N, C-alpha and C positions, 0 to 999 in steps of 0.2 A: 092484350086483355082490356086495354082502355081505349077511349075515344075522344076525340076533339070536341069540346062544346063551346058555346058562346055565353059570356056573362055580360049583364048590363050593370054598370055601377051606378050610384045614386045621382051622379052629374051627368047621366046619359052615355058615358063612354062605353063603348063596347070593346071587350077583350075576349081572347080565346083562352081555353084552359084545357088541360088534359085530365079526363076523369076516369077513375077506375073503379068498379062496382063490384063488391063481394058477390060470391055464389049464393050465399044464404042471407038472412035478414041481417042488415048492418048493426053493429055494436056502437055506433056512432059515427061521427064525421072527422076527417082529417084534412086540413089544408097544408099542402107542402109548399114551401117558399123557396125559389130558386137561387142558385149563386148567381155571380155577375156574368155567367155564360149563357142565360137564357134556359129554355126548356130542353135541355140536353137529353140524349137517351138515358143517361144515368139518373136524371130527376125523374124521367117517366118510369123508370124501372123501380125507383124508390116509391113512387107513387102506387105502382102495381103491388108492391111488397106489402104495403099497409092494407091494401085491398085483400090480399090474401090472408092477411090477420083478421079479417072480417070488418073493416072499416070502408065507409064510402069515402074515397080519397080524391082530392081535387087540387091540381097544381096550376095556378093562374100563370099566364105570360105577363109578368109585370113590366116587360119592356115594350108592351104593345102601344104604350102612349107615344113612344118615339117612332117605332116602326114594328110591323107585324113580323112575326117568324123569324126572330133574331136568334140565332144558335151560334156561338163563337166556339173557336178552339181554345183549349185550356192554356194555351201559350199566349192568346191575345188578351192579356190582362188590361193592358193600357185602354184598349177599346170598352171592355166591359166596365172598367171603372170610370171611363169618361162618360158612358151612357147612364150609368147608376148616378153619378154625381149630378148629371142634367135634370133628373126626375125630381119633381116637386113630391116630398116626403108625405104630405097631407093627401095628395092623389093617390100615391101607393097605398097608404091606409084605406082609402075609399075603395080601391080595387080589391084589398084584403077583405073588407067588410062584404063585397058582393060575393068573393068566393065563401066566406063564413056562412052567408045567407044560403047559398047553394047547398053547403054541406049540412046544414041544420035539418034538411029534410030527414036525415038519418039519426038525429038526436043531438046529443052534447058534442061540441066540437073542441078539437085541439089544433092548434097551429104549430107546425114544426118547420124550421127553416135552416138554411146551410150557408155558412159565410155571410154575405150581405143579407140573405134570407133569413139567417139566424138572428141578425140584429133586427130584422123587421118583425120576427116572431115575438121578440121581447118587446118591441114597441107596440105591437098589436095586442100583447097581454096588458100593456099600460092603458090602451086607448080605445079598445074594442071589447065588447061584451062577448067573451070566449069562456071556455070552461078549463082549458089548461093550455100551456105553451111549453115547446121544447126548442132550445137555441144551441146550435152547433156553432162553435168557433165565430161568434158574432162581435167582432172589435168595436164596432159603432156605439154598442150599449154604453160604452163609457161616457158618451156625449150626453145622455139624458138620465143620469142615476139620480136626478132630483124627482123623477117620476117612478112609481112603482107598479108592478104587475097587480092586476086586480083578480087573479086565477092563480092557482098552483103552477109553478114553472121550475124546469130544470135546466141545466147549463152542462154543455160538454165542451172542453178544451183540450188542446194538446200540449204537453209540457215543452215540446221542441217547436212550437209555433214561431217562425220568425216574424209574423205579423201581429202576434198577440203576446209580448213577453210577459214573463211572470209578474211584474208589478201592475201591468194592466188586468191580468186574471185576478190579482189580489183586489185591485179596485172594484171590479166588477163584482166579485164575490162578496166584499164587505159592503158593497152599495146593495145587494139583495141578500141580506142576512136571513130571511125567512125562506129562501129558495136554495136547494142544493146546487153545488157546482162540482162537477167532476173532472179531474184532471188526469190525462192519460200518459203515462211516463214514456211510452215508446212512441207517441203520436206527434205529427206536426200539423201543418194547416191543411184542411181538406182531406184528413185522413179517412173519412167515410166514404169518399169517391173512388170506387174501383177503376176508374179511367184515368186516374192521376197517378203520377210517379209517388205522390205522398200517401197513397192508400196504405193503410195499416190494419190488416184484416182482424187481428185479434182485438185491438182498440174498437174497431168499428163493430165487432160482434157484441163486445162487452156493452159499448153504448147503446146498441139496439135493444139488447136484453133489458138494460136499465129502463129505456124509454117504454118498451112494451109493458113492463111491470108498473110503471108510473101510470101509463094510460089506462091499464085495465083497473088500477085502484081509484083514479080520480074521474074518469068519463062516467 
């Protein structure tokens, strides 16, 4: 359904992105932000999924500043985390801006991210002019709670997430009092990804339903 495109950030960095286009006139734009495993087949399918819902959807390859075409196995957490930690956060935001600019050809834009990408979606809501954001299990959000989203934002967490314990979820929720957080009792980390053992289909469906309702209301 989708195709690989090239984007240019404001600092002239060239990055690839996966873009999926709806069949009819787009209802708006969606930027999909990856986990620490790169533009996996799952992330591309999520991008297709939002195009099927009527949005122009773009998933930038945020690891391109390190090396092009990085796609890791889900067991290779240490490598993914090492690449992520080596990125300049400001440059990541610059690449998200380029993606938002491309998605704006379809109208208002939401940024949706998963794991590390979920945290970056929240940071984009704080630092980039966008119209909505959705953050799935983004632990790093706790590091910048002094900043606030400039657009409507919602959060999805798994109650059984070993990386984001209840006290961290509460800190994030309390630090974002104007933006709803949803906690899924049966879910752990990565519950939206159907390629991982942690996939929890009922929680994933409910989170998607809530996300689509939110997007339909705010975009």
